[in-house]
VEXDREN-2710 file (C-alpha; in Angstrom, 1 decimal):
% VEXDREN-2710
k/r/px/py/pz
1/UNK/102.9/-27.3/48.9
2/UNK/102.1/-24.0/47.3
3/UNK/103.3/-25.3/43.9
4/UNK/101.1/-28.4/44.2
5/UNK/98.0/-26.3/45.0
6/UNK/98.7/-24.0/42.1
7/UNK/99.0/-27.0/39.7
8/UNK/95.7/-28.5/41.0
9/UNK/93.9/-25.2/40.4
10/UNK/95.2/-25.0/36.9
11/UNK/94.2/-28.6/36.2
12/UNK/90.7/-28.0/37.6
13/UNK/90.3/-24.9/35.4
14/UNK/91.5/-26.8/32.3
15/UNK/89.0/-29.7/32.9
16/UNK/86.2/-27.2/33.4
17/UNK/86.9/-25.4/30.2
18/UNK/87.1/-28.7/28.3
19/UNK/83.8/-29.9/29.6
20/UNK/82.1/-26.6/28.7
21/UNK/83.5/-26.6/25.2
22/UNK/82.2/-30.1/24.6
23/UNK/78.6/-29.2/25.6
24/UNK/78.3/-26.0/23.5
25/UNK/78.1/-26.9/19.9
26/UNK/78.2/-24.3/17.2
27/UNK/74.6/-23.2/16.0
28/UNK/74.1/-23.0/12.2
29/UNK/71.5/-20.6/10.8
30/UNK/68.5/-22.5/9.3
31/UNK/66.3/-20.8/6.6
32/UNK/62.8/-22.3/5.9
33/UNK/62.2/-21.9/2.1
34/UNK/58.4/-22.5/2.4
35/UNK/57.7/-19.7/5.0
36/UNK/56.7/-16.3/3.8
37/UNK/57.2/-13.3/6.1
38/UNK/54.5/-10.6/5.5
39/UNK/55.2/-7.0/6.1
40/UNK/52.8/-5.5/8.6
41/UNK/52.2/-2.6/6.2
42/UNK/50.9/-5.1/3.6
43/UNK/48.4/-7.0/5.8
44/UNK/45.5/-4.8/4.6
45/UNK/46.3/-5.6/1.0
46/UNK/45.8/-9.3/1.4
47/UNK/42.4/-9.0/3.1
48/UNK/39.3/-9.8/0.9
49/UNK/38.3/-6.8/-1.2
50/UNK/34.6/-7.2/-0.2
51/UNK/35.4/-6.6/3.5
52/UNK/37.6/-3.5/3.4
53/UNK/38.9/-1.1/0.8
54/UNK/42.4/0.5/0.6
55/UNK/42.3/3.9/-1.0
56/UNK/41.9/7.6/-0.5
57/UNK/38.4/9.2/-0.7
58/UNK/36.5/12.2/0.7
59/UNK/35.4/11.6/4.2
60/UNK/32.3/13.0/6.0
61/UNK/30.9/12.9/9.6
62/UNK/27.3/12.6/10.5
63/UNK/25.4/15.7/11.7
64/UNK/23.3/15.4/14.8
65/UNK/20.3/17.7/14.5
66/UNK/16.5/18.1/14.4
67/UNK/15.0/18.6/10.9
68/UNK/11.8/19.8/9.4
69/UNK/11.4/18.2/6.0
70/UNK/8.8/18.5/3.3
71/UNK/7.8/15.1/2.1
72/UNK/6.3/14.8/-1.4
73/UNK/3.9/11.9/-2.0
74/UNK/1.6/10.7/-4.8
75/UNK/-2.1/9.9/-4.5
76/UNK/-5.3/9.5/-6.5
77/UNK/-8.9/10.6/-6.2
78/UNK/-11.2/7.6/-5.3
79/UNK/-14.7/7.0/-4.2
80/UNK/-15.8/7.4/-0.6
81/UNK/-17.0/3.9/0.2
82/UNK/-18.9/5.2/3.2
83/UNK/-21.6/6.3/0.8
84/UNK/-21.9/3.2/-1.4
85/UNK/-25.4/1.9/-2.2
86/UNK/-26.2/-1.7/-2.9
87/UNK/-28.8/-2.8/-5.4
88/UNK/-30.3/-6.2/-4.6
89/UNK/-33.2/-8.3/-5.8
90/UNK/-35.8/-8.8/-3.1
91/UNK/-37.4/-11.7/-4.8
92/UNK/-36.2/-14.8/-6.8
93/UNK/-36.7/-14.6/-10.5
94/UNK/-35.2/-14.3/-14.0
95/UNK/-33.5/-11.3/-15.6
96/UNK/-35.6/-10.4/-18.6
97/UNK/-33.8/-7.2/-19.7
98/UNK/-30.5/-5.8/-18.5
99/UNK/-29.8/-2.1/-19.2
100/UNK/-26.3/-2.0/-17.5
101/UNK/-23.7/-3.1/-20.0
102/UNK/-20.3/-2.3/-18.4
103/UNK/-18.8/-1.5/-15.0
104/UNK/-18.5/2.2/-13.9
105/UNK/-21.4/3.1/-16.2
106/UNK/-22.8/6.5/-15.0
107/UNK/-26.4/6.3/-13.7
108/UNK/-29.0/8.7/-12.4
109/UNK/-31.4/8.2/-9.6
110/UNK/-34.6/6.7/-11.1
111/UNK/-32.8/5.3/-14.1
112/UNK/-33.9/1.8/-15.3
113/UNK/-31.4/-0.8/-14.4
114/UNK/-33.0/-4.1/-15.2
115/UNK/-36.4/-5.9/-15.6
116/UNK/-37.1/-9.1/-13.7
117/UNK/-39.7/-11.8/-14.0
118/UNK/-40.8/-13.3/-10.7
119/UNK/-43.4/-16.1/-10.6
120/UNK/-44.3/-15.4/-6.9
121/UNK/-44.8/-11.8/-7.7
122/UNK/-47.1/-12.6/-10.7
123/UNK/-49.1/-14.9/-8.5
124/UNK/-49.5/-12.3/-5.8
125/UNK/-50.7/-9.8/-8.4
126/UNK/-53.3/-12.3/-9.6
127/UNK/-54.6/-12.7/-6.1
128/UNK/-54.8/-9.0/-5.7
129/UNK/-56.9/-8.6/-8.9
130/UNK/-59.2/-11.5/-7.9
131/UNK/-59.8/-10.0/-4.4
132/UNK/-60.5/-6.6/-5.9
133/UNK/-63.1/-8.0/-8.4
134/UNK/-64.9/-10.1/-5.8
135/UNK/-67.0/-8.7/-2.9
136/UNK/-64.7/-10.3/-0.3
137/UNK/-63.3/-9.0/2.9
138/UNK/-61.5/-5.7/2.6
139/UNK/-59.0/-7.0/5.2
140/UNK/-57.9/-9.7/2.7
141/UNK/-57.5/-7.0/0.0
142/UNK/-55.3/-4.9/2.3
143/UNK/-53.2/-7.9/3.2
144/UNK/-52.7/-8.7/-0.5
145/UNK/-51.5/-5.1/-1.1
146/UNK/-49.2/-5.4/1.9
147/UNK/-47.7/-8.6/0.5
148/UNK/-46.9/-7.1/-2.8
149/UNK/-45.2/-4.1/-1.1
150/UNK/-43.2/-6.5/1.1
151/UNK/-42.0/-8.3/-2.1
152/UNK/-40.7/-5.0/-3.4
153/UNK/-43.5/-3.3/-5.3
154/UNK/-44.2/0.4/-4.5
155/UNK/-47.7/1.7/-3.6
156/UNK/-48.0/3.4/-7.0
157/UNK/-47.2/0.1/-8.8
158/UNK/-49.9/-1.7/-6.7
159/UNK/-52.5/0.9/-7.5
160/UNK/-51.5/0.7/-11.2
161/UNK/-52.2/-3.1/-11.2
162/UNK/-55.6/-2.4/-9.5
163/UNK/-56.5/0.1/-12.2
164/UNK/-55.4/-1.9/-15.2
165/UNK/-56.6/-5.3/-13.8
166/UNK/-53.5/-6.8/-15.6
167/UNK/-50.5/-8.7/-14.2
168/UNK/-47.2/-6.9/-14.8
169/UNK/-44.9/-9.9/-15.6
170/UNK/-41.7/-7.8/-16.2
171/UNK/-41.1/-5.7/-13.2
172/UNK/-38.6/-2.8/-13.7
173/UNK/-35.9/-2.0/-11.1
174/UNK/-34.6/1.6/-10.9
175/UNK/-31.4/3.1/-9.5
176/UNK/-31.8/4.4/-5.9
177/UNK/-29.0/7.0/-6.3
178/UNK/-26.8/9.0/-8.7
179/UNK/-23.2/7.8/-9.4
180/UNK/-21.2/5.1/-11.1
181/UNK/-22.5/1.5/-11.0
182/UNK/-20.3/-1.5/-10.5
183/UNK/-21.2/-5.2/-10.7
184/UNK/-21.1/-6.8/-7.3
185/UNK/-18.8/-9.6/-8.4
186/UNK/-16.3/-7.0/-9.5
187/UNK/-16.1/-5.3/-6.1
188/UNK/-14.0/-8.0/-4.6
189/UNK/-10.9/-6.2/-5.8
190/UNK/-12.2/-2.9/-4.6
191/UNK/-13.4/0.1/-6.5
192/UNK/-11.1/1.4/-9.2
193/UNK/-11.0/5.1/-9.6
194/UNK/-13.3/6.1/-12.4
195/UNK/-12.1/8.9/-14.6
196/UNK/-15.2/9.4/-16.7
197/UNK/-17.5/12.2/-15.6
198/UNK/-21.2/11.3/-15.0
199/UNK/-23.5/12.1/-17.9
200/UNK/-27.3/12.1/-17.9
201/UNK/-28.9/8.8/-19.1
202/UNK/-32.5/8.2/-20.2
203/UNK/-34.7/6.2/-17.8
204/UNK/-37.3/3.7/-18.7
205/UNK/-41.0/4.5/-18.0
206/UNK/-43.8/2.4/-16.8
207/UNK/-44.9/1.2/-13.4
208/UNK/-41.8/0.3/-11.5
209/UNK/-40.6/-1.3/-8.3
210/UNK/-38.9/1.5/-6.6
211/UNK/-38.6/-0.6/-3.4
212/UNK/-37.4/-3.7/-5.4
213/UNK/-33.7/-2.7/-5.0
214/UNK/-32.6/-2.8/-1.4
215/UNK/-30.5/0.4/-1.0
216/UNK/-28.1/0.1/1.9
217/UNK/-25.1/2.1/2.9
218/UNK/-22.0/0.2/4.0
219/UNK/-18.8/1.4/5.6
220/UNK/-15.9/-0.8/4.2
221/UNK/-12.3/-0.1/4.0
222/UNK/-11.0/1.2/0.7
223/UNK/-8.1/-0.7/-0.9
224/UNK/-5.3/0.9/-2.7
225/UNK/-6.5/2.8/-5.8
226/UNK/-6.6/0.7/-8.9
227/UNK/-6.6/1.5/-12.6
228/UNK/-10.0/2.3/-14.2
229/UNK/-11.3/-0.6/-16.3
230/UNK/-14.8/-0.3/-17.8
231/UNK/-15.1/-4.1/-18.3
232/UNK/-18.4/-5.7/-19.4
233/UNK/-20.7/-7.0/-16.7
234/UNK/-20.9/-10.7/-16.2
235/UNK/-24.7/-10.7/-15.6
236/UNK/-26.7/-11.9/-18.6
237/UNK/-30.3/-11.7/-19.6
238/UNK/-32.1/-15.0/-18.8
239/UNK/-29.9/-15.5/-15.7
240/UNK/-31.7/-16.4/-12.5
241/UNK/-31.2/-14.5/-9.3
242/UNK/-32.2/-15.4/-5.7
243/UNK/-34.1/-13.3/-3.2
244/UNK/-31.8/-10.9/-1.4
245/UNK/-28.9/-11.3/-3.9
246/UNK/-26.8/-8.2/-4.3
247/UNK/-26.4/-7.5/-8.0
248/UNK/-24.8/-4.0/-8.2
249/UNK/-23.0/-1.4/-6.1
250/UNK/-23.5/2.4/-6.8
251/UNK/-20.7/4.8/-5.8
252/UNK/-22.0/8.3/-5.4
253/UNK/-20.0/10.6/-7.7
254/UNK/-20.3/13.7/-5.5
255/UNK/-18.6/12.0/-2.5
256/UNK/-14.9/11.5/-3.2
257/UNK/-11.7/11.2/-1.2
258/UNK/-8.0/11.6/-1.9
259/UNK/-5.8/8.6/-1.0
260/UNK/-2.0/9.1/-0.6
261/UNK/0.4/6.2/-0.4
262/UNK/3.0/6.6/2.4
263/UNK/6.1/4.4/2.9
264/UNK/6.4/2.8/6.4
265/UNK/9.4/5.1/7.4
266/UNK/7.3/8.2/6.6
267/UNK/4.0/6.9/8.0
268/UNK/5.5/6.8/11.5
269/UNK/5.7/10.6/11.4
270/UNK/2.1/11.1/10.1
271/UNK/-1.1/10.8/12.1
272/UNK/-4.8/11.7/11.8
273/UNK/-5.2/15.4/11.7
274/UNK/-1.8/16.1/10.1
275/UNK/-2.0/19.1/7.8
276/UNK/-1.0/18.8/4.2
277/UNK/-1.2/20.7/0.9
278/UNK/-2.2/18.9/-2.3
279/UNK/-2.9/19.7/-5.9
280/UNK/-3.6/18.0/-9.2
281/UNK/-0.3/16.9/-10.7
282/UNK/-1.2/18.4/-14.1
283/UNK/-2.5/21.7/-12.7
284/UNK/-0.7/22.8/-9.6
285/UNK/-1.6/26.5/-9.7
286/UNK/-5.3/26.1/-10.3
287/UNK/-6.0/23.3/-7.8
288/UNK/-3.6/24.0/-4.9
289/UNK/-5.4/23.6/-1.5
290/UNK/-4.8/22.6/2.1
291/UNK/-6.6/19.9/4.2
292/UNK/-6.1/17.6/7.1
293/UNK/-5.7/13.8/7.0
294/UNK/-9.0/12.2/8.0
295/UNK/-7.9/8.6/8.3
296/UNK/-4.7/6.5/8.4
297/UNK/-5.0/2.9/7.2
298/UNK/-2.1/0.4/7.1
299/UNK/-2.3/-1.7/3.9
300/UNK/-0.6/-4.7/2.4
301/UNK/-1.0/-5.2/-1.4
302/UNK/1.0/-7.6/-3.6
303/UNK/3.3/-8.3/-0.7
304/UNK/4.2/-4.6/-0.3
305/UNK/3.6/-2.9/3.0
306/UNK/2.5/0.8/2.9
307/UNK/0.0/3.2/4.5
308/UNK/-2.9/5.0/3.0
309/UNK/-3.6/8.5/4.2
310/UNK/-7.1/9.7/3.3
311/UNK/-8.4/13.2/2.8
312/UNK/-12.1/13.7/2.4
313/UNK/-12.9/16.0/-0.4
314/UNK/-15.8/18.4/0.2
315/UNK/-15.1/20.8/-2.7
316/UNK/-16.1/20.3/-6.4
317/UNK/-13.6/20.2/-9.2
318/UNK/-12.2/16.7/-8.6
319/UNK/-13.0/13.6/-10.5
320/UNK/-12.3/10.0/-9.6
321/UNK/-9.1/8.7/-11.1
322/UNK/-7.2/12.0/-11.1
323/UNK/-3.6/11.9/-10.0
324/UNK/-2.6/14.1/-7.0
325/UNK/0.6/15.3/-5.5
326/UNK/0.8/16.2/-1.8
327/UNK/3.3/18.1/0.4
328/UNK/3.5/16.9/4.0
329/UNK/5.6/18.7/6.6
330/UNK/7.5/16.2/8.8
331/UNK/9.2/17.1/12.1
332/UNK/12.1/14.6/12.8
333/UNK/13.5/14.6/16.3
334/UNK/17.2/15.0/16.9
335/UNK/19.1/12.2/15.1
336/UNK/22.1/11.5/12.9
337/UNK/22.0/12.5/9.2
338/UNK/24.3/11.5/6.4
339/UNK/24.3/12.4/2.7
340/UNK/22.4/9.8/0.7
341/UNK/25.6/9.0/-1.3
342/UNK/27.3/7.9/1.9
343/UNK/24.8/5.1/2.6
344/UNK/24.8/2.0/0.3
345/UNK/21.6/0.0/0.2
346/UNK/22.1/-3.7/-0.3
347/UNK/18.7/-5.4/-0.3
348/UNK/17.3/-4.8/3.2
349/UNK/20.6/-3.7/4.7
350/UNK/22.2/-0.3/4.7
351/UNK/26.0/-0.1/4.7
352/UNK/28.6/2.7/5.2
353/UNK/32.4/2.6/4.9
354/UNK/34.1/3.6/8.1
355/UNK/37.7/4.7/8.2
356/UNK/39.9/2.4/10.4
357/UNK/43.5/3.3/10.2
358/UNK/44.5/3.4/6.5
359/UNK/41.5/1.3/5.2
360/UNK/37.7/1.7/4.8
361/UNK/35.7/-1.1/6.5
362/UNK/32.1/-1.9/5.6
363/UNK/29.7/-1.4/8.5
364/UNK/26.0/-2.1/8.9
365/UNK/23.8/0.8/10.1
366/UNK/20.1/1.2/10.8
367/UNK/18.5/3.9/8.7
368/UNK/15.1/5.7/8.7
369/UNK/13.9/8.5/6.5
370/UNK/15.4/9.1/3.1
371/UNK/14.5/12.6/1.9
372/UNK/15.9/15.6/0.1
373/UNK/19.3/13.9/-0.5
374/UNK/19.7/13.0/3.2
375/UNK/19.4/9.7/5.2
376/UNK/18.4/9.5/8.8
377/UNK/20.8/7.1/10.7
378/UNK/19.5/5.5/13.8
379/UNK/22.8/3.9/14.8
380/UNK/25.4/5.7/16.8
381/UNK/27.9/7.1/14.3
382/UNK/28.9/10.1/16.2
383/UNK/32.7/9.7/16.0
384/UNK/32.9/7.8/12.7
385/UNK/34.7/9.1/9.6
386/UNK/32.8/7.8/6.6
387/UNK/33.3/7.7/2.9
388/UNK/31.2/10.4/1.2
389/UNK/30.5/8.2/-1.8
390/UNK/30.0/4.6/-0.7
391/UNK/29.1/3.3/-4.1
392/UNK/32.5/4.5/-5.5
393/UNK/34.3/1.9/-3.3
394/UNK/32.2/-1.1/-4.4
395/UNK/32.8/-3.3/-7.4
396/UNK/29.5/-3.7/-9.4
397/UNK/30.0/-7.5/-9.4
398/UNK/31.0/-8.0/-5.8
399/UNK/29.0/-8.9/-2.6
400/UNK/29.9/-6.6/0.3
401/UNK/30.6/-8.4/3.5
402/UNK/29.9/-6.0/6.4
403/UNK/30.4/-6.2/10.2
END
């Protein structure tokens, strides 16, 4: 019985081994010829070159501090438009003689500007002469005088007509102020800074209409300074003008202001009352002086956004059109600062190269002031290691793709 059991166990073990050997087939190694295994150390080399850079370069970290910087800006001497005077015709008529030949021509108060023929004014003078020669009511005579003065004639001119008993068909119009005269149609682009100094001019004589030109002061916003252009006036002799039509504008030469152009990032640190020092660009030693900003005006010109800082000049020695340089102290609160070489400007974006492992990756950052070789960074770059020369890592013909 024992022998039979032993044989049965041996037979069972043999069958089990046979079944197991039939199920397990030998595995053959299979190699895919089309599959490429990339070494992990080479992954950075196969990335696009406009996203990251492999290489060794000098690294810097941003400083976090408060800075007091001295900003240098350019400006120009311009006319103070708060004191401009308008010359208008108070009656409809025809220009008989025009003495103003070009814009920004210097004029003196009382200088003859033009002569005008007005039929209504001639008729009113004839009525005055008729009433003075007749023994009519004195009240009518006084009303005739009043009518002439309302039409623009001065009291002296009315008395001259009564003495001569002749109608003055060509009524002269004189300048109401000293300064530089500009045709009204040319003031749509704003006053250009005139560089010519005012010189005396001869004035015409005869009985005039000192009240003919309506002198009015207007407060308008000064645009960005423009180049001086003494262009010929468009008004011509024989041209008809209507009653109340403004023909010329006179800018007083003794009331000037300095306008300094500020970029938007700098303008946020400058306000009315900010102290500055300025001087003529061609003569720093002889014209250096300090002042306070009297007005801040945001301006858009030719699609460019900037700010005008105005300083009202109360001292002589400046002429319209002169170029100025100003030094403005700027206190920047605690923020991050990087060397200008570490920040790459791509259109309206600012890019830095951040070290990540063994590569330098392009990252977008928000920047502020750029001054004295430093750039204010508003993004949090406290723990970043950045390339000191960002432009060195960029191909001149590539487009940088940043995160």
